[in-house]
C-alpha positions as CSV (number, residue, x, y, z in Angstrom):
1,X,-162.0,228.2,109.8
2,X,-159.8,231.1,110.8
3,X,-158.5,231.4,107.3
4,X,-162.0,231.2,105.7
5,X,-163.3,234.0,108.3
6,X,-160.1,236.0,107.5
7,X,-160.6,236.0,103.8
8,X,-164.2,237.1,104.1
9,X,-163.3,239.9,106.5
10,X,-160.2,241.0,104.8
11,X,-160.5,240.4,101.1
12,X,-164.3,240.0,100.7
13,X,-165.1,243.3,102.5
14,X,-162.4,245.2,100.7
15,X,-163.5,244.0,97.3
16,X,-167.1,244.9,98.3
17,X,-166.0,248.4,99.2
18,X,-164.2,248.9,96.0
19,X,-167.1,247.9,93.8
20,X,-169.4,250.0,96.0
21,X,-167.2,253.1,95.1
22,X,-167.9,252.4,91.4
23,X,-171.5,251.7,92.0
24,X,-172.3,254.8,94.1
25,X,-170.7,257.2,91.8
26,X,-172.3,255.6,88.7
27,X,-175.7,255.9,90.4
28,X,-174.9,259.6,91.2
29,X,-174.3,260.3,87.6
30,X,-177.6,258.6,86.7
31,X,-175.9,255.4,85.2
32,X,-178.1,252.2,85.3
33,X,-176.3,249.4,87.1
34,X,-177.4,246.0,85.8
35,X,-175.1,243.7,88.1
36,X,-173.3,244.2,91.3
37,X,-171.2,241.0,91.8
38,X,-168.9,239.8,94.5
39,X,-166.8,237.3,92.7
40,X,-166.7,236.3,88.9
41,X,-168.2,233.4,86.9
42,X,-171.6,231.8,87.5
43,X,-174.2,233.4,89.8
44,X,-174.6,231.4,93.1
45,X,-177.3,233.5,94.8
46,X,-178.5,237.1,95.2
47,X,-181.5,239.2,94.9
48,X,-182.8,242.0,92.4
49,X,-183.8,245.5,93.5
50,X,-184.8,248.0,91.0
51,X,-182.6,247.4,87.8
52,X,-179.7,245.8,89.7
53,X,-178.9,242.3,90.3
54,X,-177.0,241.9,93.5
55,X,-175.3,238.6,93.4
56,X,-172.6,236.4,94.8
57,X,-170.6,234.5,92.1
58,X,-168.7,231.3,92.1
59,X,-165.0,232.6,92.0
60,X,-164.4,234.8,95.0
61,X,-161.3,236.4,93.5
62,X,-162.6,239.8,92.9
63,X,-165.9,241.4,91.8
64,X,-167.4,243.8,89.3
65,X,-170.1,246.2,88.6
66,X,-171.8,245.8,85.1
67,X,-173.3,249.1,84.0
68,X,-176.0,249.4,81.4
69,X,-174.5,250.3,77.9
70,X,-171.1,249.5,79.0
71,X,-168.4,249.4,76.4
72,X,-168.3,246.0,74.8
73,X,-164.5,245.9,75.0
74,X,-164.5,245.6,78.7
75,X,-164.3,242.1,80.2
76,X,-167.2,242.5,82.4
77,X,-169.6,244.2,79.9
78,X,-171.8,241.4,79.1
79,X,-173.2,241.0,75.6
80,X,-175.7,243.9,75.3
81,X,-174.4,246.7,73.0
82,X,-175.0,250.3,74.1
83,X,-178.3,251.7,72.6
84,X,-177.6,255.5,73.4
85,X,-180.2,255.5,76.2
86,X,-179.5,258.5,78.6
87,X,-179.0,256.0,81.6
88,X,-176.2,254.0,79.9
89,X,-172.5,254.5,80.8
90,X,-171.4,255.2,77.2
91,X,-174.0,258.1,77.0
92,X,-172.2,259.9,79.8
93,X,-169.3,262.4,79.2
94,X,-165.8,260.9,79.4
95,X,-165.0,262.9,82.6
96,X,-167.9,261.3,84.4
97,X,-166.8,257.8,83.1
98,X,-163.3,258.5,84.5
99,X,-164.6,259.5,87.8
100,X,-166.7,256.3,88.0
101,X,-163.6,254.3,87.4
102,X,-161.5,256.4,89.9
103,X,-164.2,256.0,92.6
104,X,-163.4,252.4,93.4
105,X,-159.7,253.0,94.2
106,X,-160.5,256.3,95.9
107,X,-162.9,254.5,98.3
108,X,-160.2,251.8,99.1
109,X,-157.8,254.7,99.9
110,X,-160.3,256.4,102.2
111,X,-161.5,253.1,103.9
112,X,-158.1,252.6,106.0
113,X,-158.6,256.2,107.4
114,X,-162.1,255.3,108.5
115,X,-161.2,251.7,109.7
116,X,-158.1,252.6,111.7
117,X,-159.6,255.9,112.8
118,X,-162.6,254.3,114.3
119,X,-160.4,251.5,115.8
120,X,-158.1,254.1,117.4
121,X,-161.1,256.1,118.9
122,X,-162.9,253.1,120.3
123,X,-160.2,250.8,121.4
124,X,-157.2,253.3,121.7
125,X,-154.0,254.0,119.9
126,X,-151.8,250.9,119.7
127,X,-148.2,250.7,120.7
128,X,-145.8,247.9,121.5
129,X,-146.0,246.9,125.1
130,X,-142.3,247.1,125.6
131,X,-142.5,250.9,125.4
132,X,-143.7,250.9,129.0
133,X,-140.7,249.1,130.2
134,X,-137.4,250.8,131.2
135,X,-135.1,251.8,128.4
136,X,-132.6,248.9,128.9
137,X,-130.4,248.4,125.8
138,X,-131.1,244.7,124.5
139,X,-128.4,244.6,121.9
140,X,-125.8,246.8,120.1
141,X,-124.1,246.9,116.7
142,X,-120.3,247.0,116.8
143,X,-120.6,250.5,114.8
144,X,-122.8,251.8,117.6
145,X,-121.5,255.3,118.7
146,X,-122.4,254.3,122.2
147,X,-120.5,251.1,122.0
148,X,-117.4,253.3,121.3
149,X,-118.0,255.0,124.6
150,X,-118.0,251.8,126.5
151,X,-121.8,251.3,126.7
152,X,-122.8,247.6,126.6
153,X,-126.1,245.6,126.3
154,X,-127.9,245.7,129.7
155,X,-127.1,249.4,130.4
156,X,-130.1,251.7,130.8
157,X,-130.6,255.0,128.9
158,X,-131.6,257.0,132.1
159,X,-131.5,260.6,130.8
160,X,-131.4,262.8,127.7
161,X,-130.0,266.3,128.1
162,X,-130.7,266.1,131.7
163,X,-134.3,265.0,131.3
164,X,-135.2,261.5,132.8
165,X,-136.3,258.7,130.4
166,X,-138.0,256.1,132.7
167,X,-139.4,254.1,129.9
168,X,-138.9,253.5,126.1
169,X,-141.8,255.7,125.3
170,X,-140.3,258.7,127.2
171,X,-136.9,258.0,125.4
172,X,-138.7,258.2,122.1
173,X,-140.5,261.4,123.1
174,X,-137.3,263.1,124.3
175,X,-135.4,262.1,121.1
176,X,-138.2,263.5,118.9
177,X,-137.4,267.0,120.3
178,X,-133.7,266.7,119.8
179,X,-132.1,268.9,117.0
180,X,-129.7,267.2,114.7
181,X,-127.4,270.2,115.2
182,X,-127.4,270.0,118.8
183,X,-125.0,268.0,121.0
184,X,-126.6,265.1,122.8
185,X,-126.0,264.3,126.5
186,X,-127.1,260.7,127.4
187,X,-127.2,259.5,131.0
188,X,-126.2,255.9,131.0
189,X,-126.9,253.7,134.0
190,X,-124.4,250.9,134.4
191,X,-124.6,248.7,137.6
192,X,-126.6,251.5,139.3
193,X,-124.1,254.2,138.5
194,X,-125.1,256.9,135.9
195,X,-122.5,258.5,133.7
196,X,-123.0,261.1,131.0
197,X,-122.0,260.3,127.4
198,X,-121.6,263.1,124.9
199,X,-122.5,262.5,121.2
200,X,-123.3,264.8,118.2
201,X,-127.0,264.7,117.7
202,X,-126.8,263.8,114.0
203,X,-124.5,260.8,114.5
204,X,-126.9,259.4,117.0
205,X,-130.3,260.2,115.4
206,X,-129.5,259.5,111.7
207,X,-127.7,256.2,112.5
208,X,-129.3,252.7,112.5
209,X,-128.0,252.0,116.1
210,X,-131.4,252.4,117.9
211,X,-132.8,249.7,115.8
212,X,-130.8,247.2,117.8
213,X,-131.9,248.5,121.2
214,X,-135.4,247.4,121.7
215,X,-136.2,243.9,123.1
216,X,-138.7,242.7,120.4
217,X,-138.4,238.9,119.8
218,X,-138.3,237.8,116.0
219,X,-140.9,235.5,114.4
220,X,-140.0,234.1,110.9
221,X,-142.8,235.1,108.5
222,X,-141.4,233.8,105.2
223,X,-138.8,231.1,104.2
224,X,-137.5,231.3,100.5
225,X,-137.4,227.9,98.9
226,X,-133.9,226.5,98.0
227,X,-132.2,229.1,100.2
228,X,-130.0,228.2,103.1
229,X,-132.7,228.6,105.9
230,X,-135.1,226.4,103.9
231,X,-132.5,223.8,103.4
232,X,-131.7,223.7,107.1
233,X,-135.4,223.1,108.0
234,X,-136.4,226.6,109.2
235,X,-140.1,227.2,109.2
236,X,-142.6,229.9,109.2
237,X,-143.7,230.9,112.8
238,X,-140.2,229.9,114.2
239,X,-139.0,232.3,116.8
240,X,-135.4,232.9,116.7
241,X,-133.8,232.5,120.2
242,X,-130.1,232.6,119.7
243,X,-127.2,232.3,117.2
244,X,-124.1,230.3,118.1
245,X,-125.3,230.3,121.8
246,X,-125.7,234.0,121.9
247,X,-129.2,235.3,122.7
248,X,-131.0,237.2,119.9
249,X,-133.2,240.1,121.1
250,X,-134.4,241.5,117.8
251,X,-134.3,241.1,114.1
252,X,-131.4,243.6,113.6
253,X,-129.3,241.7,115.9
254,X,-130.1,238.5,114.0
255,X,-129.2,240.1,110.7
256,X,-126.0,241.4,112.3
257,X,-125.1,237.8,113.4
258,X,-125.6,236.6,109.8
259,X,-123.4,239.3,108.4
260,X,-120.7,238.6,111.0
261,X,-120.6,235.0,110.0
262,X,-118.4,235.8,107.1
263,X,-120.1,232.8,105.3
264,X,-119.2,230.2,107.9
265,X,-122.0,227.9,109.3
266,X,-124.2,229.3,112.2
267,X,-126.1,227.4,114.8
268,X,-129.6,229.1,114.9
269,X,-131.8,228.1,117.9
270,X,-135.5,228.6,117.3
271,X,-138.6,228.1,119.4
272,X,-141.1,226.0,117.6
273,X,-144.3,225.7,119.6
274,X,-143.2,224.3,122.8
275,X,-140.1,222.7,121.3
276,X,-136.5,224.2,121.0
277,X,-134.8,223.3,117.7
278,X,-131.1,224.1,116.6
279,X,-130.6,224.5,112.9
280,X,-127.1,224.5,111.2
281,X,-127.3,227.2,108.5
282,X,-124.7,228.1,106.0
283,X,-125.2,231.9,105.0
284,X,-124.7,232.7,101.3
285,X,-123.2,235.7,99.7
286,X,-125.7,237.8,97.6
287,X,-126.6,241.5,96.8
288,X,-128.5,243.7,99.0
289,X,-130.9,246.3,97.8
290,X,-128.2,248.8,97.4
291,X,-126.2,246.3,95.2
292,X,-123.7,245.6,98.0
293,X,-122.6,242.1,98.8
294,X,-124.3,240.8,101.9
295,X,-124.7,237.4,103.6
296,X,-128.2,236.1,103.9
297,X,-130.1,232.9,104.4
298,X,-133.4,233.5,102.7
299,X,-135.9,234.5,105.4
300,X,-138.2,237.4,106.2
301,X,-139.2,238.1,109.8
302,X,-141.4,240.4,111.8
303,X,-141.3,241.6,115.4
304,X,-143.4,239.5,118.0
305,X,-145.9,242.3,118.5
306,X,-147.4,242.6,122.0
307,X,-149.7,245.5,122.0
308,X,-151.1,248.0,124.6
309,X,-153.6,250.8,123.9
310,X,-153.7,254.3,124.9
311,X,-156.9,256.4,124.8
312,X,-157.0,259.3,122.4
313,X,-159.5,261.9,121.2
314,X,-161.6,261.5,118.1
315,X,-159.4,264.1,116.3
316,X,-156.2,262.4,117.3
317,X,-157.5,259.0,116.2
318,X,-158.3,260.1,112.8
319,X,-155.0,262.2,112.5
320,X,-153.0,258.9,113.3
321,X,-155.1,257.0,110.9
322,X,-154.5,259.4,108.2
323,X,-150.8,259.5,108.8
324,X,-150.6,255.6,108.8
325,X,-152.6,255.5,105.6
326,X,-150.2,258.0,103.9
327,X,-147.2,256.1,105.1
328,X,-148.5,252.9,103.7
329,X,-149.3,254.4,100.5
330,X,-145.7,255.8,100.2
331,X,-144.2,252.5,101.1
332,X,-146.3,250.7,98.5
333,X,-145.4,253.1,95.8
334,X,-141.7,252.6,96.8
335,X,-142.3,248.8,96.3
336,X,-143.9,249.2,92.9
337,X,-140.9,251.4,91.8
338,X,-138.5,248.8,92.9
339,X,-140.5,246.2,91.0
340,X,-140.4,248.1,87.8
341,X,-136.8,248.9,88.2
342,X,-135.8,245.4,88.9
343,X,-134.5,246.0,92.4
344,X,-137.2,243.8,94.0
345,X,-138.2,240.3,92.6
346,X,-141.8,239.6,91.6
347,X,-141.3,236.4,93.8
348,X,-141.6,238.7,96.9
349,X,-145.2,239.4,95.9
350,X,-148.2,237.6,97.6
351,X,-151.4,236.6,96.0
352,X,-154.8,235.2,97.2
353,X,-153.1,232.1,98.9
354,X,-150.7,234.4,100.7
355,X,-153.3,236.8,101.6
356,X,-155.5,233.9,102.9
357,X,-152.6,232.7,105.1
358,X,-152.1,236.1,106.5
359,X,-155.8,236.7,107.1
360,X,-156.0,233.3,109.1
361,X,-153.0,234.4,111.1
362,X,-154.6,237.9,111.8
363,X,-157.9,236.4,113.0
364,X,-155.8,234.4,115.6
365,X,-153.8,237.4,116.7
366,X,-156.8,239.5,117.3
367,X,-159.0,242.5,116.3
368,X,-156.2,244.9,115.6
369,X,-154.3,242.6,113.4
370,X,-157.4,242.1,111.3
371,X,-158.2,245.8,111.1
372,X,-154.5,246.5,110.2
373,X,-154.5,243.9,107.5
374,X,-157.8,245.1,106.0
375,X,-156.2,248.6,105.8
376,X,-153.1,247.3,104.1
377,X,-155.2,245.3,101.6
378,X,-157.4,248.3,100.9
379,X,-154.4,250.6,100.3
380,X,-153.1,247.9,97.9
381,X,-156.3,247.6,96.0
382,X,-156.6,251.5,95.8
383,X,-153.0,252.1,94.6
384,X,-152.6,249.1,92.3
385,X,-155.9,249.6,90.5
386,X,-154.7,253.2,89.7
387,X,-151.7,251.8,87.8
388,X,-152.1,252.7,84.0
389,X,-152.5,249.0,83.1
390,X,-155.2,247.9,80.7
391,X,-158.1,246.0,82.5
392,X,-157.4,248.0,85.7
393,X,-159.2,251.3,86.6
394,X,-156.0,253.1,85.9
395,X,-155.8,251.7,82.4
396,X,-159.4,252.8,81.7
397,X,-158.8,256.3,83.0
398,X,-155.7,256.4,80.7
399,X,-157.8,255.2,77.6
400,X,-160.4,258.0,78.4
401,X,-157.8,260.5,78.8
402,X,-156.3,259.7,75.5
403,X,-159.7,259.7,73.8
404,X,-160.3,263.2,75.4
405,X,-157.0,264.5,73.9
406,X,-157.8,263.2,70.3
407,X,-161.5,264.2,70.7
408,X,-162.8,260.9,69.5
409,X,-163.1,257.2,70.6
410,X,-160.7,254.6,69.6
411,X,-162.1,251.8,67.5
412,X,-163.7,248.8,69.2
413,X,-160.9,246.5,67.8
414,X,-158.3,248.8,69.3
415,X,-159.9,248.7,72.7
416,X,-160.5,245.0,72.7
417,X,-156.7,244.5,71.9
418,X,-155.8,247.0,74.7
419,X,-157.9,245.0,77.2
420,X,-156.6,241.7,76.0
421,X,-153.0,242.8,76.6
422,X,-153.9,243.9,80.0
423,X,-155.9,240.7,80.7
424,X,-153.0,238.4,79.6
425,X,-150.5,240.5,81.8
426,X,-152.6,240.2,84.9
427,X,-153.5,236.5,84.3
428,X,-149.7,235.5,83.9
429,X,-148.7,237.7,86.9
430,X,-151.7,236.2,89.0
431,X,-150.6,232.6,88.0
432,X,-147.0,233.2,88.8
433,X,-147.6,234.9,92.2
434,X,-150.1,232.1,93.1
435,X,-147.5,229.5,92.2
436,X,-145.0,231.1,94.5
437,X,-147.7,231.4,97.2
438,X,-148.3,227.6,97.1
439,X,-144.5,226.8,96.9
440,X,-143.9,228.9,100.1
441,X,-146.5,226.6,101.9
442,X,-144.9,223.4,100.7
443,X,-142.9,221.7,103.5
444,X,-139.1,222.1,103.2
445,X,-136.6,219.6,104.2
446,X,-132.9,219.7,105.1
């Protein structure tokens, strides 16, 4: 039930928003809209208002807006050829048709700002609960500059440049004001005694050391089939507790233990529900994103997020929402770049099954998880639909741009072939991603 509710809230609403973007701009330019459909295939139910049939169709994997006099080469055009009537899509200038195509993705990119901004204003700005706790170092890398100064896990960062840091939140705020060029004085409390450690600001701030410090337990979110973790019996939702008897405080420490294994078997203790399970895993040597050899076991994980909320002003709420949306867009563009360059496998993508699984989990975790996932899906719909791939909005904008440059339309046969290529590409990609989604859900055995 949680999964069904999650899919309706996350995927259904975001698709509705996308199609509404096309619809509202089409109506603004005086284009007649014959069908507004959530889903594809046979009509299940709906109502008609004015010239528009608002319907829910049998296959809830998307949606479409069918406009009067739509180009017959488009997959959702129906079989009514344009007549040249002034309220038909093909009677409008190309720039208006391009804006109609752009409107769907544009609304998807605007929606996260509204969703997150509204949530931040009403509920508060979320932050991880550990930020209210004392800044006690949970774990450290062997390459940590503080480790070289004799600092050990369990020590507390009590001061930065003479200013007290009572909590992790204060620590982050103090570090945000430190210049890379300035020397850094850290007051480290060890067994009740504070001593000062001097470090170059750049060495500490640009390094990855601080990623080890926070006490954030790690939950396994994905287990790759036929990889060491899957063969050992690790499952999604396992919480990593220890490696070879040494407690694990966060994901970076877990990765560090895997790298330090040198390819030898490791005993990974996980919490599975109320049970404790120990798995014998043999890391395998592979290539990292930078092409360098690394040991890995074939899992993806995420912090166990315990949220607190801080009240903020209306302006601050929407500023933070805008920043989060921009950051998410940049991250997605980086992922797309890695896919096209071959640095990231298509196997890492998730389709409807994977999204449904995430949506169900988000419903269980609470309102912020649902809102956050809706924002992520909306950004994905906005950015991916703008890619210049035939059948997507970006492909249609590309075609209209090329027609504007050559000052005449392409032939119907060319446009049909253009759309067919895109349709085949999308269907093959969709089938492959869905297959991988299903495989991830299949039980694995050691």
